[in-house]
N, C-alpha and C positions, 0 to 999 in steps of 0.2 A: 696376395692370397690366392691359392689355387683352388680350383673346384674340379671335382671328379663326380660325374653322375653314375649312379648305381641303379638304373631304372627309374620309374617315375615316383616311387615311394621312399627312396633312400638317397642321401647324398652325403658326400664326405668333402670337407673343406680343410685345407692346411692353413691355419690361422695362428701365427706366433704371437704370444703375449708374454711379457717379461714377468716374473713372479710377482712384481710390484703393481701390476696392472689388473688387479682382480676387479675394480670397479668397471673398467672398459670391458673385461670379459663378461661381467654380469649384464652389461648394457648390450652387448653383442649377442648373447643368448636369448635375451628378452626380444631384441629386434627380430631375430631369426623366427622365433615363436609367433610373433605378431604377423610375420609374413607366411605363417603356415608350416613352419619347420621346427618340430619338437626336438630338442637336444636329447641324444641317446647316451653318447660317451665321448671321451676325449682319449686318445692314445698318449703313451709316453713321448711320441715325436710331434705331438701337437696336431694330430688329425682328428677333426671334430666330425661326429657322426650325428645325422639328423634323419629324422623320419617324417614324412608328410603328415599334416594333421590339420585340423581346422584353425583358421585365424583366431587367435585369442590372446589377450594381454596376460602374460604369465610372467611374475617376477622371479628372477633367478638370484640366489645369494651363495656366496662363497665364504666359508668360515676356516681360517687357518688353525688347525688343531692337530698337529702332527702327533701328539702324545695321546690322542684319543684311541689308540689301538688297544689299549689294556681296557678300557671301559667303553669301547665303541658302541655296543648295544644300548647302554644307558645313555650315551651322548646322542645317538640317533633318536632314541625314544623321546628324549626332551624336546627335539624339534618336531618330531611326529605328534606330539600331544599339543603342539601349537599350530599344527595345520600344514607344516613343511613336508614335503616329500623329499627323502633322501635319494640322491642319484649315484653318486660314487665319490671316491678320493682320488685326487691327483695332485702330485707335487706338494702334498701336505695339506691341500685344501679340501674341505668337504663340499660337495655341491648339492643345494637344495632348490626347490622351486615350490611356488604356490600362486594360484590364480590371483591377479591383481584384485578382482572383485571380492576376495576373502581376506584382504588386508584392510584393517580398521584404523589406519593411521599409523604414526610413527611408533606407537608402543607395540605393535604388531611385527615390527621388523626384528631381524636377527640382532641388530645393534640399534637399540632404542636410544642411545645417548653417545655423545662424542667420547666419553671416557671409555665405553666399551669397545668403540672403534680403535681408540688409542692403545687398548690392551691387545687387540688382535695384531695391530701393526707391530707392537713390542714382540709378540709371539713370532711373527714373520721374521723380524730382526735377529732374534735368537736362533731360529730354526734355519734360516736361509742365509741372511745378509752376513752373519758372523763367520760361517763356514766359507762363503765367497771371500770375505776379507782375508782369511787364513790362507785359501788357496791363491789369492791375488798376490799376497806377500811372498809366498813360495815362488811363485811365477816371476816376481820382479827380481828375486835373489838369483834364480836360475838365468834369466835373461842378462843380468849384469855379468854373470859368470861366462855365459857363451859369448857375449860381446868382447869380453877381455881374452877369450881363447880362440874364437873361431875366425877363419879367414874369410868367411862369406858374410860379412858384416852386414851387408845391405839386406839380405833375406832375413836374417835374424831380427834386425831392426824394423823391417816391414811387417813381419807376422806379429811381432811384439807390440807394435803400435796399434794394429787391428784388435788385439786382445785387450790392450790397456784402454782403447776407446770404448769397447763394449763394457767393460767393468765401470769406467767412470759414467757412462750411460745409466747403467743399472743403479749405481750408487746415487746419482743425482735424482732419478725418477723415485727411489725409495725416499730420499731426504725430502723431496718436495712434498710427497704424500704424507709423510710423518709430520712435517712442519705445518701443513694446512689442518691436519687433524688435531695437532697439539694447540695450535692458536684458537681453534673452535672450541676445544675442550676447556681452555683456560679463559674464555672470555667472561667478563663480569657485567 
């Protein structure tokens, strides 16, 4: 995690999160706000911008709703009516925040039950993981083809192994998150 100071009131941090790590990202943003740094935005390259603020416990929530572009105003208004401030969209996630003092328990959360969390995970799977699987499949086919044709076997294998390790990590993180939500939603 790199940090770049932009004066006393603004800071930028490079903080990578996998698409499956929205809970960790929410906790990170909340912790920064608790420490007096209000989230402003995140760039496509994962550069988070913060502005100095008073230390306050503010809850951040991410909702994956890539299809919300067609009804974006209505979508944002639903959250606004429940007291959530809309911040931005990034990687298909919509970012919201609300002071913890204004949250009246579980029913005031974006996801008030495990089945709605499971539905969001399903949307992440369809919007992000399936395209990753398709690209990964194409990559494997290309790698096999290169390995059978290329004289520089070592470099093709080395680079391919790195990409495969990254994909396996993403898939395992997603599967772990999905499985824990699935078990929680289907408890009796």
